[in-house]
C-alpha positions in Angstrom: 167.2 -62.8 175.5 166.9 -65.8 172.5 164.2 -68.0 172.5 165.5 -71.7 172.8 166.2 -73.3 169.5 164.0 -76.0 169.2 165.0 -79.6 167.7 164.7 -80.8 164.2 164.8 -84.3 165.0 164.0 -86.8 167.6 166.8 -86.4 170.4 168.2 -90.2 171.0 170.5 -89.2 174.2 167.9 -89.9 177.0 167.3 -93.4 175.5 170.8 -94.2 174.8 172.1 -93.0 178.6 169.1 -94.9 179.9 170.2 -97.9 178.0 174.2 -97.2 179.1 173.4 -97.1 182.6 172.3 -100.5 182.2 174.5 -103.8 182.0 176.8 -103.7 179.6 179.7 -106.4 178.2 182.2 -103.6 177.9 183.4 -104.0 181.6 183.9 -107.6 180.9 186.1 -107.3 177.6 187.8 -104.3 179.4 189.3 -106.7 182.1 189.9 -109.5 179.4 192.2 -107.3 177.6 193.9 -106.3 180.2 194.6 -110.1 181.4 195.3 -110.2 177.8 197.6 -107.6 178.0 199.2 -108.8 181.3 200.2 -112.3 179.9 201.6 -110.7 177.0 203.9 -108.2 179.3 205.1 -111.6 181.2 205.5 -113.6 178.1 207.9 -110.5 176.9 209.7 -110.3 180.7 210.1 -114.0 180.0 211.9 -113.8 176.7 214.0 -111.4 178.0 215.2 -113.4 180.8 215.3 -116.4 178.6 217.2 -114.7 175.9 219.8 -113.3 178.3 220.6 -117.1 179.9 220.8 -118.0 176.1 223.3 -115.6 175.2 225.4 -116.4 178.6 224.9 -120.3 177.7 226.0 -119.6 174.0 229.1 -117.4 175.4 230.0 -120.5 177.5 229.5 -122.7 174.7 231.6 -120.8 172.4 234.7 -120.3 174.8 234.3 -124.2 175.2 234.7 -125.0 171.8 237.4 -122.5 170.8 239.2 -123.9 174.4 238.5 -127.5 173.2 239.7 -126.6 169.5 243.0 -125.1 170.9 243.5 -128.2 173.2 242.9 -130.8 170.2 245.5 -128.6 168.1 247.9 -129.1 170.7 247.4 -132.9 171.1 248.2 -133.3 167.7 251.0 -131.1 167.3 252.6 -132.5 170.4 251.6 -136.3 168.9 253.7 -135.2 165.7 256.6 -133.9 167.4 256.8 -137.2 169.1 256.8 -139.1 165.5 259.5 -136.7 164.5 261.9 -137.6 167.5 260.9 -141.4 167.1 262.4 -140.6 163.4 265.5 -138.8 164.7 265.9 -141.8 167.4 265.8 -144.0 164.9 268.8 -142.0 163.2 270.5 -141.6 165.8 270.7 -145.5 166.7 271.8 -146.2 163.4 274.3 -143.8 163.1 275.6 -144.2 166.9 275.5 -140.3 167.7 273.0 -137.7 167.5 272.0 -136.4 163.8 272.4 -133.0 162.5 269.4 -131.6 161.2 269.5 -129.2 158.4 267.0 -126.8 157.6 265.2 -128.4 154.4 265.3 -131.6 156.6 262.8 -130.1 158.8 260.2 -129.1 156.1 259.2 -132.4 156.3 258.3 -132.1 160.1 256.0 -131.1 162.5 255.1 -127.6 163.2 256.6 -128.2 166.8 259.8 -129.1 165.1 260.1 -126.5 162.5 258.8 -123.7 164.7 261.5 -121.2 166.0 262.7 -121.4 169.5 260.4 -124.0 170.4 263.6 -127.1 170.2 266.0 -125.8 172.4 267.9 -129.0 172.5 267.6 -132.2 171.2 270.0 -135.4 171.4 270.0 -139.3 171.6 270.9 -140.7 175.1 271.2 -144.1 175.2 270.2 -147.1 177.1 273.4 -147.9 179.0 273.8 -144.2 179.9 277.1 -144.9 179.0 277.5 -141.4 177.5 277.2 -139.7 181.1 278.8 -136.5 179.5 276.4 -136.0 177.1 275.1 -132.3 176.3 271.7 -134.0 176.5 272.5 -135.4 179.9 274.2 -132.4 181.4 271.3 -130.4 180.5 268.8 -132.6 182.3 271.1 -132.4 185.6 271.2 -129.0 185.5 267.4 -128.5 185.0 266.9 -131.1 187.7 269.1 -129.0 190.1 267.0 -126.5 190.4 264.8 -128.1 192.5 264.1 -131.8 194.0 261.0 -131.5 192.1 262.6 -130.8 188.7 264.9 -133.9 189.2 262.0 -136.3 190.3 260.0 -135.3 187.2 262.9 -135.8 185.0 263.7 -139.2 186.9 259.9 -140.4 186.4 260.2 -139.4 182.9 263.5 -141.8 182.2 261.5 -144.8 184.3 258.5 -144.1 182.2 260.1 -144.2 178.9 262.6 -147.2 179.3 259.9 -148.8 181.6 256.5 -148.4 179.4 258.7 -148.0 176.2 256.1 -144.6 175.9 256.4 -141.3 175.1 257.1 -139.3 178.6 257.2 -135.6 179.8 258.5 -134.1 182.4 257.7 -130.5 183.7 256.9 -127.3 183.0 260.3 -126.4 184.8 262.2 -123.5 185.8 264.7 -122.6 182.4 268.3 -123.2 184.5 270.2 -121.1 182.1 267.9 -117.9 183.0 265.9 -117.6 180.3 262.7 -116.9 182.4 260.3 -119.4 180.4 259.4 -122.8 181.3 260.9 -125.8 179.9 259.5 -129.1 178.9 261.3 -132.3 178.7 260.0 -135.3 176.2 261.3 -138.2 176.1 260.9 -140.8 173.3 261.9 -144.7 173.6 263.5 -146.6 171.0 263.4 -150.7 171.4 265.5 -153.0 169.4 264.6 -156.7 169.2 262.2 -155.9 172.4 264.9 -154.5 174.3 265.4 -151.0 175.5 267.6 -149.2 172.7 267.7 -145.9 174.3 265.2 -142.4 174.5 265.6 -139.9 171.9 265.1 -136.6 174.4 264.1 -132.7 173.7 264.3 -129.8 175.6 260.8 -127.6 174.6 260.1 -124.2 175.4 256.3 -124.0 176.2 255.9 -120.8 175.8 257.4 -120.8 171.8 255.2 -124.2 171.6 252.1 -122.4 172.4 252.9 -119.5 170.2 253.7 -122.2 167.2 250.8 -124.0 167.2 248.0 -121.2 168.1 247.4 -119.5 164.5 247.8 -115.7 164.4 243.8 -115.2 163.4 243.0 -116.9 166.6 244.7 -114.8 168.5 243.3 -111.9 167.0 240.4 -112.2 169.0 241.3 -114.6 171.8 244.0 -114.5 174.5 246.3 -118.1 175.0 248.2 -117.9 178.3 250.1 -120.7 180.2 248.0 -121.8 183.6 248.9 -123.6 186.4 247.4 -127.0 187.3 243.3 -126.4 188.2 240.5 -128.7 189.1 238.2 -129.3 186.1 235.3 -127.7 188.5 236.9 -124.7 188.2 236.5 -124.0 184.4 234.1 -121.4 182.9 233.3 -117.9 183.3 233.8 -115.3 180.8 236.5 -113.6 182.5 238.8 -116.5 183.5 237.8 -117.7 180.2 238.6 -121.6 179.1 241.0 -123.9 180.3 242.6 -126.2 177.6 244.2 -129.4 179.6 247.2 -130.9 177.1 247.1 -133.9 178.9 250.6 -134.8 177.9 252.3 -137.6 180.1 253.7 -136.5 183.0 253.0 -132.6 183.1 249.9 -131.0 184.3 249.7 -128.1 181.9 246.7 -126.3 181.1 246.5 -123.2 178.6 244.2 -119.9 179.4 241.4 -119.3 176.4 239.9 -116.7 176.6 237.9 -114.4 174.2 239.0 -110.9 174.0 235.7 -109.9 171.6 232.4 -110.0 172.4 230.3 -111.8 170.0 226.4 -111.0 170.1 224.7 -113.4 169.1 222.4 -112.0 166.2 219.7 -115.0 166.0 218.1 -114.6 169.4 218.6 -111.0 169.2 216.6 -110.7 165.8 214.1 -113.2 167.2 213.9 -110.6 170.2 213.2 -107.6 167.8 210.6 -109.5 166.0 208.9 -110.5 169.6 209.0 -106.8 170.3 207.5 -105.9 166.9 205.2 -108.6 167.4 204.7 -107.0 171.1 203.7 -103.4 169.8 201.8 -104.7 166.9 199.7 -106.4 169.5 199.6 -103.6 172.0 198.3 -101.7 169.0 195.9 -104.3 168.0 194.3 -104.3 171.8 194.2 -100.4 171.5 192.2 -100.2 168.2 190.2 -103.2 169.5 189.6 -101.5 172.2 188.9 -98.5 170.4 186.4 -100.9 168.2 185.0 -101.7 171.1 183.8 -98.4 172.1 182.5 -97.4 169.0 180.3 -100.4 168.8 179.2 -99.7 172.1 178.0 -96.8 171.2 176.5 -97.8 167.8 174.7 -100.3 169.7 173.1 -98.2 172.1 172.1 -96.0 169.1 170.6 -98.9 167.5 169.2 -100.0 170.6 167.7 -96.7 171.1 166.5 -96.4 167.5 164.7 -99.9 168.5 162.7 -98.9 171.4 161.5 -96.2 169.7 160.7 -97.6 166.6 158.9 -100.3 169.1 157.1 -98.0 170.8 155.8 -96.6 167.6 155.0 -100.0 166.5 152.9 -100.4 169.1 151.2 -97.1 169.1 149.8 -97.3 165.3 146.4 -99.3 164.6 147.7 -100.4 160.9 148.7 -103.7 160.7 152.3 -104.5 159.5 153.2 -107.7 157.5 156.4 -108.5 156.0 156.8 -111.3 153.8 159.4 -112.7 151.2 159.3 -113.4 147.8 158.0 -116.8 148.1 155.3 -115.7 150.0 156.5 -116.6 153.3 155.6 -114.6 156.5 158.8 -112.8 157.8 156.7 -110.5 160.6 154.0 -109.1 161.9 153.4 -106.3 164.2 150.7 -106.5 167.2 147.8 -104.6 165.5 147.9 -107.1 162.7 148.0 -110.2 165.3 144.8 -108.5 166.8 143.3 -107.9 163.3 143.2 -111.6 162.5 143.1 -112.8 166.5 146.2 -114.9 165.6 149.8 -114.9 167.6 152.9 -113.8 166.1 154.6 -117.4 166.5 151.4 -118.9 164.8 151.8 -116.7 161.4 155.6 -116.4 161.2 156.9 -118.8 158.4 153.4 -119.8 157.2 152.8 -119.5 153.3 149.5 -119.5 151.5 146.9 -120.7 152.3 146.7 -118.6 155.3 144.8 -119.4 158.4 143.1 -115.9 158.3 141.6 -116.4 154.7 138.0 -117.3 154.6 137.1 -120.6 153.2 134.7 -119.7 150.8 137.2 -117.1 149.2 140.3 -119.3 149.9 140.6 -119.6 145.8 140.1 -115.8 144.7 142.6 -115.2 147.6 144.9 -117.0 146.3 145.2 -115.6 142.8 145.2 -112.1 144.6 148.1 -113.4 146.8 150.1 -114.3 143.7 149.8 -110.9 142.1 150.9 -109.2 145.1 153.8 -111.6 145.4 154.7 -111.0 141.6 153.9 -106.9 141.3 152.6 -105.6 144.8 150.0 -103.7 144.6 149.4 -100.0 142.4 148.7 -97.2 144.2 144.9 -97.1 145.5 145.8 -100.8 147.2 143.8 -104.1 147.3 140.8 -104.4 149.3 140.0 -108.1 150.6 138.4 -109.8 153.6 139.8 -111.8 156.0 138.6 -114.1 158.7 139.1 -113.3 162.5 140.1 -116.6 164.6 137.1 -116.2 166.1 135.2 -116.6 162.5 133.8 -112.5 162.0 135.0 -111.3 158.7 137.6 -108.3 158.4 137.5 -106.1 155.3 140.8 -104.6 155.4 142.6 -102.6 152.7 145.9 -103.5 152.0 149.1 -101.7 150.6 152.9 -103.1 149.7 155.8 -101.9 149.4 159.3 -103.6 148.4 161.3 -104.9 151.2 164.8 -104.2 151.0 168.5 -104.6 152.0 170.8 -102.3 152.8 172.7 -102.8 149.4 169.3 -102.0 147.9 168.2 -106.3 146.8 164.6 -106.4 147.3 164.4 -109.8 149.2 160.3 -109.2 149.5 157.4 -107.2 150.7 156.3 -104.9 153.5 152.8 -104.4 153.9 150.6 -102.1 155.7 147.0 -103.6 156.2 144.6 -101.1 157.1 141.0 -102.3 159.1 138.3 -100.8 156.9 135.4 -103.2 158.2 133.8 -99.8 160.0 133.8 -97.8 156.8 132.2 -100.9 154.5 129.6 -101.0 157.2 129.2 -97.3 157.0 129.1 -97.6 153.0 126.3 -100.2 152.9 124.2 -98.4 155.4 124.7 -95.3 153.3 124.0 -97.5 150.3 120.8 -98.8 152.0 119.6 -95.3 152.9 120.3 -94.1 149.4 118.1 -96.8 148.0 115.4 -95.8 150.6 115.9 -92.4 149.5 115.5 -93.3 146.1 112.3 -95.6 146.7 110.7 -92.2 149.0 111.8 -90.1 146.0 110.2 -92.5 143.6 106.7 -92.4 146.0 106.5 -89.0 145.9 106.7 -88.8 141.8 104.4 -91.2 141.4 102.2 -89.3 143.9 102.5 -86.6 141.4 101.7 -89.3 138.8 99.1 -90.4 140.2 97.6 -87.5 139.6 98.0 -87.3 136.1 97.7 -90.7 135.9 94.3 -90.4 134.2 95.8 -88.2 131.5 97.7 -90.5 130.5 95.2 -93.3 130.6 92.7 -91.6 129.2 93.2 -92.0 125.5 93.9 -95.6 125.5 90.9 -96.5 128.2 88.6 -93.9 126.4 89.4 -95.3 122.6 88.7 -98.8 124.0 85.5 -97.6 125.6 84.0 -96.3 122.0 85.3 -99.4 120.2 83.3 -101.2 123.1 80.1 -98.8 122.6 80.3 -99.1 118.9 80.5 -102.8 118.9 77.4 -103.1 121.2 75.6 -100.5 119.1 76.0 -102.5 116.0 75.8 -106.1 118.0 72.2 -104.5 118.6 71.2 -103.5 115.3 72.6 -106.4 113.7 74.8 -104.5 111.2 78.6 -106.3 111.8 79.5 -109.2 110.2 81.9 -112.0 112.3 85.0 -110.5 110.2 84.7 -106.8 111.3 83.8 -108.3 114.8 87.1 -109.6 115.0 88.9 -106.9 114.1 87.2 -104.6 116.5 88.3 -106.8 119.3 91.8 -107.2 118.1 91.7 -103.3 118.4 90.5 -103.7 121.8 92.6 -106.1 122.9 95.9 -104.2 121.6 94.6 -101.2 123.8 93.6 -103.3 126.4 97.2 -104.4 126.7 98.9 -100.8 126.5 96.8 -99.4 129.4 98.2 -102.5 131.4 101.7 -102.4 130.3 101.3 -98.7 131.7 100.2 -99.4 135.1 103.0 -102.5 135.3 105.7 -100.5 134.6 104.5 -98.1 136.5 103.9 -99.8 139.4 107.1 -102.3 139.6 108.8 -98.8 139.5 107.3 -97.0 142.3 106.8 -100.3 144.4 109.7 -99.7 147.5 112.0 -102.6 147.3 115.7 -102.9 147.8 118.1 -103.0 145.0 119.4 -106.3 144.5 122.9 -105.6 143.4 124.6 -108.6 141.9 127.8 -109.3 139.4 126.0 -109.4 135.7 126.8 -110.2 132.2 125.0 -107.6 130.5 125.6 -109.5 126.9 122.6 -112.3 128.0 120.5 -110.0 129.5 119.9 -107.7 125.9 120.3 -110.9 124.0 116.9 -112.3 125.9 115.4 -109.0 125.3 115.9 -107.3 122.2 115.5 -111.0 120.2 112.2 -111.7 120.3 111.2 -108.1 119.7 112.5 -109.0 115.9 109.9 -111.8 116.0 106.9 -110.5 117.7 107.3 -107.1 115.8 108.6 -107.9 112.3 110.9 -104.7 112.0 114.4 -105.1 111.4 116.9 -105.4 114.4 120.7 -104.9 114.0 122.0 -106.3 117.2 125.5 -105.5 117.8 126.8 -107.3 120.9 130.9 -108.3 121.6 131.7 -111.8 121.9 133.6 -111.2 125.6 131.3 -110.6 128.9 130.3 -107.2 130.0 130.7 -107.9 133.6 128.2 -104.9 135.7 126.8 -104.9 139.1 123.3 -104.4 138.9 119.7 -105.0 139.3 118.4 -107.4 136.5 114.8 -106.6 137.3 114.9 -102.8 137.3 117.4 -103.1 133.8 115.3 -105.4 132.0 112.2 -102.9 132.7 114.3 -100.0 131.0 115.9 -101.9 128.0 112.2 -102.6 127.5 111.1 -99.5 127.9 113.6 -98.2 125.5 113.4 -100.6 122.8 109.5 -100.3 123.0 110.1 -96.2 122.5 112.6 -97.1 119.4 109.8 -99.7 118.0 107.2 -96.8 118.3 109.1 -94.6 116.4 110.6 -95.9 113.8 107.2 -96.8 112.7 106.2 -93.2 112.6 109.0 -92.2 109.8 106.9 -92.8 106.6 108.6 -93.7 103.6 111.4 -95.3 105.3 112.1 -99.2 106.2 111.7 -99.4 109.9 114.5 -101.0 112.1 115.8 -101.1 115.7 119.7 -101.1 116.7 121.0 -102.2 119.4 124.9 -102.0 120.1 126.9 -102.7 123.6 130.6 -102.6 123.9 133.0 -101.5 127.1 135.3 -99.1 127.2 137.0 -96.4 130.0 135.8 -98.8 132.7 131.8 -97.9 131.6 129.7 -100.3 129.4 127.6 -98.4 127.2 124.1 -99.4 125.5 122.7 -97.8 122.5 119.5 -98.1 121.3 118.8 -96.4 118.2 115.7 -96.0 115.5 114.7 -94.6 112.2 112.3 -92.6 113.3 112.4 -88.8 113.4 114.3 -88.5 116.2 114.4 -86.0 118.9 114.4 -82.1 117.8 117.8 -80.6 119.6 115.9 -78.3 121.9 113.4 -81.0 123.4 116.7 -83.5 124.3 116.7 -81.7 128.1 112.9 -82.0 128.6 112.1 -85.7 127.3 113.1 -87.1 130.6 110.7 -84.5 132.7 107.3 -86.8 134.1 105.0 -84.7 131.8 106.6 -84.2 128.8 105.3 -87.0 126.1 104.8 -87.0 122.6 103.0 -90.8 121.8 99.8 -91.4 122.1 99.8 -94.0 124.9 101.7 -91.5 127.3 104.5 -94.1 128.4 107.0 -93.7 125.4 108.6 -90.2 126.2 107.7 -88.5 129.3 107.1 -90.6 132.1 108.5 -93.8 130.6 112.0 -91.8 130.1 111.4 -90.5 133.7 111.8 -94.2 135.0 114.4 -94.8 132.8 116.3 -92.0 134.0 116.3 -93.5 137.4 116.8 -97.0 137.0 120.4 -96.1 135.3 120.9 -93.4 138.1 120.6 -95.8 140.8 122.8 -97.7 139.0 125.4 -95.1 139.4 125.0 -94.4 135.6 123.4 -92.0 132.9 121.5 -91.7 129.9 122.0 -89.3 126.9 120.2 -88.8 123.8 121.4 -87.9 120.6 120.9 -88.4 116.9 121.1 -92.2 115.3 124.7 -92.4 113.6 123.0 -94.6 111.1 121.1 -91.5 109.7 118.0 -92.8 111.3 115.8 -91.3 114.1 116.9 -90.8 118.2 119.8 -92.9 120.1 120.0 -93.7 123.6 123.0 -94.6 125.4 123.0 -96.3 128.7 126.1 -95.6 130.7 127.0 -98.0 133.2 130.3 -98.9 135.5 131.8 -102.0 135.0 132.6 -104.1 137.8 135.9 -103.7 139.7 136.7 -107.3 140.5 137.5 -110.1 138.1 135.1 -112.8 137.6 136.0 -116.1 139.4 
């Protein structure tokens, strides 16, 4: 059985499932989308119903307009016919008989007068009706004999024309001649000086009249037929068509106008197509929006899962985290940082320098460091500073800065990791004190050994001092010494006593059990204060080379002064031991590569190469007083090593004697 595959990355499925089981806005969004979809479907259904009604109304309006057009055209043609007949009546009144019409004369008349088969007969009927045997009266009598209604209609026509002096119609009547069509009679009265002179009557074929005044292009997509009397309320209907009432006085004639071609209105159909395309687009948009919501929900769940994990990691770490913008304004702090300084997040976010957790006595120094960090961040080793807890205690911290960037890679500030190193610094201070105690104990052990040989070291100066004193006493008793000789002996004894005293004083200062008092100090004034009196007191040439800039170190001024004095005394002694060469002592100080180098040389015989490793031992000496080399150099080396430095010996670069070089580390911090 194969072993199970181990995951290579953190599995967020568990967190995502827990988040997905909780309340979500997806259900509310889905409900709103369904409501919106229902509204859209309702709107489309309403649009379809509206378009159907609009098309029906548009069809009715169009057919009604067609019927009105036919109606107006018919009325115009019949009015023109009345005018033509009135002109013929005037001619007939003047000629005394019905005028004969020639084709050339009809060209100037109306359409009904010129239409073939429209005017079946026409003629003049005078007012006295003396012409009872006139052809037109015979035709009227024949048409009136068909039925009583026809006779009444013709009688009414004549009475209206005579009495009202306006054109009158009668019909439609059945054609008595057996033509099978419908006949309409028209009587146009003529007055002479206010008296009725007669009527010009015409017998018309209604079918031919309709066929004449309705154009062919209109009949291409319409059917126009004669219809019987209809009430206005019966108008309408796409199948039955619309009725155009001719409104001829004395008749009740209507034409049925029906469209034979269905004309679909394109504008509403186009609008409907556009609406359907818009609906489909909206449906597609809703579907895409639904998918986008689902995708966003998955991304949100993944993001929430990562936020939950990172929040748990953030709360678990003991390192303080702090983010700020490029102006130094705090953007974010985590719980560890708040516990480190004792302030809550709302008390820190948005603040700028000076910050409340800066110690009052270090505000200026921290402000300089703060501006440097904001400008360029920190180096790889970080920066050590001190914060002050809200309760007042000092916290040593180590800060590292990393650029805070957006997703596009634009730097907007810095992200700080703040490590509490208070315990480490406390342990370092305890270790330093222990080391100093060990060094003091080592010096006491060394001094125990020195004590056994101290008599040897002091034997020669004390023996010489005793010999001088004995000789002086004997010569004083014998009276064989002058005051001048006495003065010389006394000065020599004073010098020997002073040398012995210096030996004891330096050994005592080195061996005394005391803690080093390290403080920030400039080596330049210390070396100047020690070296300059040497030239005045000894008369030697002192070559002093000191820099113009300060050389800062952390050290104990008293111990360093003892070590430098010892080396200068040693250089002075050996400079005088080289005959034939002017004695001089050289002192040079410089700072390079993090180390302060102090070189003290002389014009003496120098140190042989085979003895350079032995001159720092406690019992090696080459001087009469025993403290120049040997024990004095051992003390110097101990002082330098206590300052974490080293001492080296070599030849003087000026071609002189020995050169002792002290190397002490420079101070890390810049001067305030």
